[in-house]
C-alpha positions, 0 to 999 in steps of 0.5 A, a space after each residue: 889266360 890274362 897276364 897280371 903283374 902283383 906289385 911289391 907290397 903284394 908280393 912281400 904279402 905272398 912270400 911272408 905267408 909262404 913262410 914255414 909254420 910251427 907243426 904241433 898237434 892237439 889230442 886227436 890229430 888236429 894241428 895247433 896251427 895253420 899250414 904253410 899251404 893254407 896261408 899260401 892259399 889264403 895269401 892267393 884268394 884274396 890277391 885274385 880277389 882284389 886284382 879279379 883273376 881266379 886265383 886256383 889258375 895261376 901260372 907262373 911267368 918268367 918274366 919275374 916273380 911278380 909276373 903270372 898268368 890267370 884267369 880273369 873273373 867275369 864281371 857281370 852287372 847285378 840287380 841294381 846295375 851294380 858289376 859283381 863277379 862271377 866265376 
């Protein structure tokens, strides 16, 4: 596990993604809107890709809301010498 610190802008995006969403269903029980949990997961996935950590391993830290622990993504060399992320 490695400690990460997100920027204030990244923190604001996560908070915005965590806001409640409308709950309305289509015939057959399918939701018309993405859930609050789906939006939050998407925001963590994007942050993980941007900062180089596995979004599904995040653990809170007591240092403040912008600090967290997560497993860093492994980086290996691709065929053309390019760096590629590997989980």
